[in-house]
C-alpha positions as CSV (number, residue, x, y, z in Angstrom):
1,M,-12.3,-8.7,36.0
2,T,-14.4,-9.1,39.2
3,D,-17.0,-6.4,39.8
4,K,-16.9,-4.6,43.1
5,D,-20.3,-3.3,42.2
6,P,-22.4,-5.6,40.0
7,T,-24.5,-2.6,38.8
8,D,-21.4,-0.8,37.5
9,R,-21.2,-1.6,33.8
10,N,-18.6,1.1,32.9
11,I,-15.3,0.3,31.3
12,R,-12.8,0.1,34.1
13,S,-9.7,-1.2,32.4
14,I,-8.3,-0.5,28.9
15,L,-5.3,-2.3,27.3
16,I,-3.7,-0.6,24.3
17,V,-1.7,-3.2,22.3
18,G,1.2,-1.5,20.5
19,G,2.9,1.9,20.8
20,G,4.1,4.1,17.9
21,T,2.0,7.1,16.8
22,A,-1.3,5.2,16.9
23,G,-0.8,3.7,20.4
24,W,0.4,6.9,22.1
25,M,-2.2,9.1,20.4
26,T,-4.8,6.7,21.7
27,A,-3.2,6.7,25.2
28,A,-2.9,10.5,25.3
29,T,-6.5,11.0,24.1
30,L,-8.2,8.5,26.4
31,S,-6.2,9.6,29.5
32,R,-7.0,13.3,28.7
33,I,-10.8,12.7,28.1
34,L,-11.5,10.0,30.7
35,G,-9.3,11.4,33.4
36,P,-7.3,9.5,36.0
37,D,-10.2,7.8,37.9
38,Y,-12.5,6.5,35.2
39,A,-10.4,3.5,34.0
40,K,-7.0,2.0,34.3
41,I,-5.1,2.5,31.0
42,T,-2.2,0.3,30.1
43,L,-0.1,0.3,26.9
44,V,1.9,-2.7,25.9
45,E,4.8,-2.4,23.5
46,S,8.2,-4.0,22.8
47,D,11.3,-2.1,22.1
48,E,12.3,-5.0,19.9
49,I,9.4,-4.4,17.5
50,G,10.1,-1.4,15.3
51,I,7.4,1.1,14.3
52,I,6.7,2.1,10.7
53,G,7.2,5.8,11.4
54,V,6.9,7.1,7.8
55,G,3.9,9.2,8.4
56,E,5.6,12.6,9.1
57,A,3.3,14.9,7.3
58,T,-0.2,16.0,8.4
59,I,-3.2,18.1,7.5
60,P,-4.6,21.1,9.4
61,Q,-6.9,19.0,11.5
62,M,-3.8,18.0,13.5
63,A,-3.8,21.3,15.2
64,T,-7.3,20.6,16.5
65,F,-6.0,17.3,18.1
66,N,-3.0,19.1,19.7
67,R,-5.4,21.8,21.1
68,M,-7.6,19.1,22.5
69,L,-4.6,17.7,24.4
70,G,-3.7,21.2,25.5
71,L,-0.3,21.0,23.9
72,D,1.8,24.1,23.4
73,E,2.5,24.3,19.6
74,D,6.0,25.8,19.9
75,Q,7.0,23.1,22.4
76,F,5.5,20.4,20.1
77,I,7.5,21.6,17.1
78,R,10.7,21.8,19.2
79,E,10.3,18.3,20.7
80,T,9.6,16.7,17.4
81,K,12.1,18.7,15.4
82,G,9.2,19.7,13.2
83,S,8.4,22.3,10.6
84,F,5.2,23.8,9.2
85,K,3.3,22.8,6.1
86,L,1.1,25.0,3.8
87,G,0.2,22.2,1.3
88,I,1.6,19.7,-1.1
89,Q,3.5,20.3,-4.3
90,F,2.9,17.6,-7.0
91,V,5.5,17.1,-9.6
92,N,5.2,15.0,-12.8
93,W,1.6,13.8,-12.0
94,G,-0.4,15.3,-14.8
95,R,2.4,14.9,-17.3
96,I,6.2,14.8,-17.0
97,G,7.6,18.3,-16.3
98,H,4.3,19.7,-15.0
99,R,3.8,20.7,-11.3
100,Y,1.0,22.1,-9.3
101,F,0.2,23.0,-5.6
102,H,-2.6,21.6,-3.4
103,P,-2.9,24.4,-0.8
104,F,-4.5,24.4,2.6
105,G,-7.0,27.2,3.0
106,R,-9.0,28.6,0.1
107,Y,-8.7,30.3,-3.2
108,G,-9.9,33.9,-3.2
109,L,-13.3,34.7,-1.8
110,D,-16.8,33.5,-2.7
111,M,-18.8,36.5,-3.8
112,K,-22.6,37.1,-4.0
113,G,-23.3,33.5,-3.0
114,V,-21.2,32.1,-5.9
115,S,-18.0,30.1,-5.6
116,F,-14.7,31.9,-6.3
117,H,-13.8,28.9,-8.5
118,A,-16.6,29.8,-10.8
119,Y,-15.4,33.4,-11.3
120,Y,-11.8,32.2,-11.7
121,L,-12.9,29.7,-14.4
122,R,-14.9,32.4,-16.2
123,M,-11.8,34.6,-16.5
124,R,-9.5,31.7,-17.3
125,Q,-11.7,30.7,-20.2
126,L,-11.4,34.2,-21.5
127,G,-7.6,33.8,-21.3
128,E,-7.3,36.5,-18.6
129,A,-6.5,34.4,-15.5
130,P,-3.0,33.2,-14.7
131,D,-2.2,30.3,-12.4
132,V,-4.8,29.8,-9.7
133,D,-2.0,29.7,-7.1
134,E,-2.0,33.5,-7.3
135,W,-5.2,33.6,-5.4
136,S,-4.0,31.3,-2.6
137,L,-1.9,32.8,0.2
138,Q,-0.5,29.4,1.1
139,A,0.6,28.6,-2.4
140,M,2.3,32.0,-2.9
141,A,4.0,31.8,0.5
142,A,5.2,28.3,-0.3
143,R,6.8,29.5,-3.5
144,D,9.2,31.7,-1.5
145,D,9.6,29.4,1.5
146,K,7.6,31.7,3.8
147,F,5.5,31.0,6.8
148,M,3.7,32.7,9.8
149,R,0.6,32.0,11.9
150,G,-2.5,34.1,11.3
151,I,-2.7,37.5,12.9
152,D,-5.6,39.9,13.6
153,A,-5.5,41.8,10.4
154,G,-9.1,42.4,9.6
155,N,-10.2,41.0,6.2
156,S,-6.6,40.5,5.1
157,P,-5.6,36.9,4.1
158,L,-3.1,37.1,7.0
159,S,-6.0,36.8,9.4
160,D,-6.7,33.2,8.4
161,I,-3.7,31.0,7.6
162,A,-4.4,27.3,7.5
163,Y,-1.4,25.1,8.1
164,A,-0.3,21.7,9.3
165,Y,3.0,20.1,10.4
166,H,5.9,17.9,9.4
167,F,7.5,16.1,12.3
168,D,9.6,13.1,13.3
169,A,7.0,10.3,14.0
170,G,9.4,8.6,16.5
171,L,9.9,11.7,18.5
172,Y,6.2,12.5,18.4
173,A,5.4,9.0,19.9
174,K,8.0,9.7,22.7
175,F,6.5,13.2,23.3
176,L,3.0,11.7,23.6
177,R,4.3,8.9,25.8
178,R,5.6,11.4,28.4
179,Y,2.3,13.3,28.2
180,A,0.2,10.1,28.7
181,E,2.4,8.7,31.5
182,D,2.0,12.0,33.3
183,L,-1.7,11.5,33.2
184,G,-1.5,8.0,34.7
185,V,-1.1,5.7,31.7
186,V,1.1,2.7,32.6
187,R,3.5,1.3,29.9
188,R,4.3,-2.4,30.0
189,E,7.4,-3.6,28.1
190,G,7.2,-6.9,26.4
191,K,6.0,-9.1,23.5
192,I,2.5,-10.5,23.3
193,V,2.6,-14.2,22.3
194,D,-1.1,-15.1,22.5
195,V,-4.6,-13.7,22.7
196,Q,-7.2,-15.4,25.0
197,L,-10.8,-15.3,24.0
198,R,-13.8,-16.0,26.3
199,G,-15.4,-19.3,25.5
200,E,-19.0,-18.1,26.0
201,D,-19.1,-15.1,23.6
202,G,-15.7,-14.9,21.9
203,F,-14.8,-11.5,23.5
204,V,-11.1,-10.8,24.2
205,Q,-10.3,-11.9,27.8
206,S,-6.6,-11.3,28.0
207,V,-3.3,-11.3,26.2
208,K,-0.4,-13.6,27.2
209,M,3.0,-12.1,27.4
210,E,6.3,-13.7,26.5
211,D,7.3,-13.9,30.2
212,G,4.1,-16.0,30.9
213,S,2.1,-13.3,32.5
214,E,-1.4,-12.4,31.3
215,L,-3.0,-8.9,31.0
216,A,-6.8,-8.7,31.2
217,A,-9.0,-5.7,30.4
218,D,-12.6,-4.7,29.6
219,L,-11.6,-2.9,26.4
220,F,-8.7,-3.6,24.0
221,I,-7.4,-1.1,21.5
222,D,-5.3,-2.8,18.7
223,C,-2.5,-0.6,17.6
224,S,-0.2,-3.4,16.5
225,G,0.2,-2.2,13.0
226,F,-0.4,-4.1,9.7
227,R,-0.4,-7.6,11.4
228,G,-3.6,-6.7,13.4
229,L,-2.6,-8.9,16.4
230,I,-6.1,-8.9,17.9
231,I,-8.5,-7.5,15.3
232,E,-7.3,-9.9,12.6
233,Q,-5.3,-12.7,14.0
234,A,-7.6,-13.4,16.9
235,L,-11.0,-11.9,15.9
236,K,-10.8,-12.5,12.1
237,A,-12.2,-9.1,11.1
238,G,-11.4,-9.6,7.4
239,Y,-9.8,-7.1,5.0
240,T,-11.1,-5.1,2.0
241,D,-8.4,-4.9,-0.6
242,W,-8.3,-1.8,-2.9
243,S,-5.3,-2.7,-5.0
244,Q,-7.3,-2.6,-8.2
245,W,-7.6,1.2,-7.7
246,L,-4.5,2.0,-5.8
247,P,-1.9,-0.5,-7.2
248,C,1.1,0.7,-5.2
249,N,2.0,-1.9,-2.5
250,R,5.5,-1.1,-1.3
251,A,7.4,1.8,0.1
252,I,11.1,2.3,0.5
253,A,12.0,4.9,3.2
254,V,15.2,6.7,4.0
255,P,16.1,9.9,5.8
256,C,18.8,12.2,4.3
257,E,20.8,15.2,5.4
258,S,18.9,18.5,5.5
259,V,19.6,21.4,3.2
260,D,19.4,25.1,3.7
261,A,15.9,25.7,2.4
262,W,13.2,24.4,4.8
263,T,10.4,24.3,2.4
264,P,7.0,24.8,4.1
265,Y,5.3,22.1,2.1
266,T,5.5,18.4,1.3
267,R,6.7,17.4,-2.2
268,S,5.3,14.4,-4.1
269,T,7.2,13.5,-7.3
270,A,5.7,10.9,-9.6
271,H,8.0,8.3,-11.1
272,T,7.7,5.5,-13.5
273,A,5.6,3.2,-11.2
274,G,4.7,5.3,-8.2
275,W,5.9,8.5,-6.4
276,Q,8.4,9.9,-4.0
277,W,7.7,11.9,-0.9
278,R,10.0,14.6,0.5
279,I,9.2,15.9,4.0
280,P,11.6,18.6,5.4
281,L,12.3,18.6,9.2
282,Q,14.7,20.7,11.2
283,H,17.4,17.9,11.5
284,R,16.8,15.9,8.4
285,I,14.6,15.3,5.3
286,G,12.2,12.3,5.3
287,N,12.1,10.6,1.9
288,G,10.3,7.5,0.6
289,H,9.4,5.9,-2.7
290,V,5.9,4.4,-2.9
291,F,5.6,2.0,-5.9
292,S,4.0,-1.1,-7.3
293,S,6.0,-4.3,-7.2
294,D,3.9,-5.5,-10.2
295,Y,5.8,-2.8,-12.3
296,M,9.1,-2.3,-10.6
297,S,11.6,-4.2,-8.5
298,D,12.9,-3.2,-5.0
299,D,16.3,-2.6,-6.4
300,E,15.1,-0.3,-9.2
301,A,12.8,1.6,-6.7
302,T,15.7,2.0,-4.3
303,A,18.0,3.3,-7.0
304,I,15.4,5.9,-8.1
305,L,14.9,7.0,-4.4
306,L,18.6,7.3,-3.7
307,G,19.2,9.1,-6.9
308,N,16.7,11.8,-6.0
309,L,17.8,12.9,-2.5
310,D,18.8,16.4,-1.4
311,G,21.7,15.2,0.7
312,A,23.6,12.1,1.9
313,P,21.4,9.3,3.2
314,L,21.4,9.0,7.0
315,A,20.4,5.3,7.2
316,D,20.0,2.2,5.1
317,P,16.8,2.2,3.0
318,R,14.1,0.0,4.5
319,V,11.3,-1.7,2.6
320,V,7.7,-1.4,3.9
321,P,5.2,-3.7,2.2
322,F,1.6,-2.8,2.5
323,K,-1.9,-3.6,1.1
324,T,-4.2,-0.6,0.5
325,G,-7.6,-1.1,2.1
326,H,-9.3,-1.5,5.5
327,R,-10.5,-4.1,7.9
328,N,-14.1,-5.2,7.1
329,R,-14.8,-4.4,10.7
330,M,-12.6,-2.0,12.7
331,W,-14.5,-2.6,15.9
332,V,-15.3,-6.3,16.8
333,K,-16.7,-7.2,20.2
334,N,-14.5,-5.5,22.8
335,C,-11.6,-4.6,20.5
336,V,-11.2,-1.5,18.3
337,A,-8.4,-1.2,15.7
338,M,-6.6,2.2,15.4
339,G,-4.0,3.2,12.9
340,L,-2.4,0.6,10.6
341,S,-4.2,-2.3,12.3
342,G,-7.5,-0.8,11.0
343,G,-6.4,0.0,7.5
344,F,-3.9,1.7,5.2
345,L,-4.1,4.4,2.6
346,E,-0.8,5.5,1.1
347,P,0.4,8.9,2.4
348,L,-0.1,10.7,-0.8
349,E,-2.3,13.4,0.9
350,S,-1.0,12.9,4.5
351,T,-4.2,11.3,5.8
352,S,-2.8,8.4,8.0
353,I,-2.6,10.4,11.2
354,W,-5.9,12.0,10.6
355,L,-7.5,8.6,10.3
356,I,-6.2,7.8,13.8
357,Q,-7.5,11.1,15.0
358,S,-10.9,10.5,13.3
359,G,-11.1,7.0,14.7
360,L,-10.5,8.2,18.2
361,S,-13.0,11.1,17.9
362,R,-15.7,8.9,16.5
363,F,-15.0,6.1,19.1
364,L,-15.4,8.6,21.9
365,T,-18.8,9.7,20.7
366,M,-19.9,6.0,21.0
367,F,-17.7,5.0,23.9
368,P,-19.1,1.7,25.3
369,D,-19.9,0.2,28.6
370,R,-19.2,-3.5,29.2
371,D,-22.4,-4.5,27.4
372,F,-20.8,-3.3,24.1
373,N,-24.0,-2.5,22.3
374,Q,-23.9,-3.9,18.7
375,A,-25.8,-0.9,17.3
376,D,-23.0,1.4,18.4
377,I,-20.4,-0.9,17.0
378,D,-22.2,-1.2,13.6
379,R,-22.5,2.6,13.4
380,Y,-18.8,3.1,14.1
381,N,-17.8,0.6,11.5
382,R,-20.1,2.1,8.9
383,I,-18.8,5.7,9.5
384,M,-15.1,4.7,9.5
385,Q,-15.6,2.7,6.3
386,T,-17.1,5.8,4.7
387,D,-14.1,7.9,5.8
388,Y,-11.7,5.4,4.2
389,E,-13.8,5.2,1.0
390,E,-14.0,9.0,0.6
391,I,-10.2,9.4,1.0
392,R,-9.6,6.5,-1.3
393,D,-11.6,8.2,-4.1
394,F,-9.5,11.4,-3.6
395,L,-6.3,9.5,-3.9
396,V,-7.5,7.5,-7.0
397,L,-8.2,10.9,-8.7
398,H,-4.4,11.7,-8.6
399,Y,-3.6,8.5,-10.5
400,H,-6.5,8.3,-12.9
401,A,-6.6,12.0,-14.1
402,T,-3.3,12.0,-15.9
403,E,-2.0,12.4,-19.4
404,R,1.0,10.2,-18.7
405,T,1.5,7.3,-21.3
406,D,5.2,6.7,-20.6
407,S,4.9,3.4,-18.7
408,P,2.6,0.4,-18.2
409,F,1.9,1.6,-14.7
410,W,0.5,4.9,-15.8
411,N,-1.4,3.4,-18.7
412,Y,-3.1,1.1,-16.2
413,C,-4.0,4.0,-13.9
414,R,-5.2,6.2,-16.7
415,T,-7.5,3.6,-18.2
416,M,-8.7,1.6,-15.1
417,E,-12.4,1.5,-14.0
418,I,-12.9,3.8,-11.0
419,P,-15.5,4.0,-8.3
420,E,-18.7,5.5,-9.5
421,R,-18.8,8.2,-6.8
422,L,-15.4,9.5,-8.1
423,A,-16.5,9.1,-11.8
424,E,-19.5,11.3,-11.1
425,K,-17.3,14.0,-9.5
426,M,-15.1,14.0,-12.5
427,R,-18.0,14.2,-15.0
428,V,-19.5,17.2,-13.0
429,F,-16.1,19.0,-13.0
430,R,-15.5,18.4,-16.7
431,S,-18.8,20.0,-17.5
432,H,-18.8,23.3,-15.6
433,G,-15.8,23.1,-13.3
434,R,-18.0,22.4,-10.2
435,A,-16.4,20.7,-7.3
436,F,-18.3,19.7,-4.2
437,R,-17.7,18.4,-0.7
438,E,-20.0,15.5,0.0
439,N,-21.6,15.4,3.4
440,E,-18.8,15.4,6.0
441,E,-16.0,14.1,3.8
442,L,-12.5,15.1,4.7
443,F,-11.5,17.0,1.6
444,N,-13.5,20.1,0.8
445,D,-14.4,21.7,-2.6
446,T,-11.1,23.7,-2.7
447,S,-9.1,20.4,-2.4
448,W,-11.1,18.8,-5.2
449,F,-10.8,21.9,-7.4
450,A,-7.0,22.1,-6.8
451,V,-6.3,18.5,-7.7
452,M,-8.7,18.3,-10.6
453,L,-7.3,21.4,-12.2
454,G,-3.8,20.4,-11.2
455,Q,-4.1,17.0,-12.8
456,L,-4.9,18.9,-16.1
457,M,-8.6,18.3,-16.1
458,E,-9.9,21.3,-18.1
459,P,-13.7,22.1,-17.7
460,A,-15.7,22.6,-20.9
461,G,-17.3,25.7,-19.3
462,H,-17.9,27.5,-16.0
463,D,-20.9,27.9,-13.7
464,P,-23.3,30.1,-15.6
465,V,-24.3,31.9,-12.4
466,A,-20.9,33.5,-12.3
467,D,-22.1,35.6,-15.4
468,V,-24.5,37.4,-13.1
469,M,-21.7,39.7,-12.0
470,P,-20.6,42.1,-14.8
471,L,-17.4,41.2,-16.5
472,E,-15.6,44.3,-15.6
473,E,-16.6,44.0,-11.9
474,T,-15.4,40.4,-12.0
475,R,-12.1,41.4,-13.5
476,S,-11.6,44.2,-10.9
477,R,-12.5,42.0,-7.9
478,L,-10.2,39.2,-8.9
479,A,-7.3,41.7,-9.5
480,H,-7.9,43.2,-6.0
481,I,-7.9,39.7,-4.3
482,R,-4.8,38.7,-6.2
483,E,-3.0,41.9,-5.1
484,A,-4.0,41.3,-1.5
485,V,-2.7,37.8,-1.6
486,A,0.6,38.9,-3.2
487,N,1.1,41.7,-0.6
488,S,0.3,39.3,2.3
489,A,2.8,36.7,1.0
490,A,5.5,39.5,0.7
491,Y,4.8,40.4,4.4
492,M,5.4,36.9,5.7
493,P,8.9,36.0,7.2
494,R,10.9,33.1,5.9
495,H,9.9,29.7,7.2
496,R,13.4,29.1,8.6
497,D,13.4,32.4,10.3
498,F,10.0,31.8,11.9
499,I,11.2,28.5,13.3
500,R,14.4,30.0,14.5
501,D,12.6,32.8,16.4
502,N,9.8,30.6,17.9
503,C,10.4,26.9,18.0
504,A,13.9,25.8,17.0
505,A,14.8,22.4,18.3
């Protein structure tokens, strides 16, 4: 690119390589934040190259992303044939036949500076507290397939209802494409066959298209998926493999016919060598079986998946191989990897789209000029690696904290060495039931508490500070909160009715 003004070092051209969810989230974000005059934004994708498109469940931070774009939530749900999500139900994880719910939002209320979890465990250890779900509005609403947005109801649980979405990833990409193109993003159809690097410094100069044309830019965003067309094939970023902790390496995905009950939650059902997801949309149910090829064949995994569908399959099952981990460097020179090109963590806690969102947010706080300061690049890579590591530990918890002994896969997971940061969290919880959010990690203390307790980890005691409150007062307050949650859940409409009245496709 020839400078019109040699003193202008700002990025004036951006090339996004690949479409799908990552590519169009990137295009929508950059066009929204930078505006139409800062830089020319081009996205290259080929209709011949399919997208993975299995990431159809999200976490509540997705609403923040949509608000940043200025999207109307009802329109978003209609356009993507989506539904709402209050949490994740886990089946057969702690032991076969056992299930628990990981809710969004919180349990109960902290009181007198002490975590609600501590009071709950005190009563539980006295044999006086039923399932912790009864102090979560999201969990109780999910039991009866209910949903609504929060309303102004004073200190009622109805005033603060955390939720996320299920949606069709292909439709979401199309929705964001229209949004980005309206803001000036130019889509270029075609396949990239080569990447040209500058001889003097190894920066990306251009990409060569199948038709012989070349596309140059100041900044390249690699959204090419697992293959990492620029970040890996051209720039050799390297990859950190976490298969020793997360041994699943394949997924088989298939949609099926919808059923009458639109459950407002994702379901994860553990099988012999992995787990199956179930994501209800308005027009179909998304399903997939994540498993380890070291312990199960594709044919066996497919048979298990097809044998556990709610309705008739709507397509042929497709196999998606993957390797859990991340690029050693997600930003190299003038190229940043987003989405699957930067790394992959299985969708057990619906974090894939959040990692795109986080990558974009963190990148914009260190948005470069054409000098590409190495200190900014190093900081971005360090923070993104930490994001991946913290989510990794949370996922490993699900596999490691189990009583299952029914297969070689579960025996491996139950007995494997785990990262020390996770091991410390587990030791602390087993002692007094304490769960903490470290620094700015994605999952908060409620999430850690829900999964640790749900995976059948039983603390030896409770936080002794909870004993400051007299027992009778503790008993009374917990009963009051439990009643408020039950009444609030009873007030909520059915999930299907809420969608019908507000955002039906």
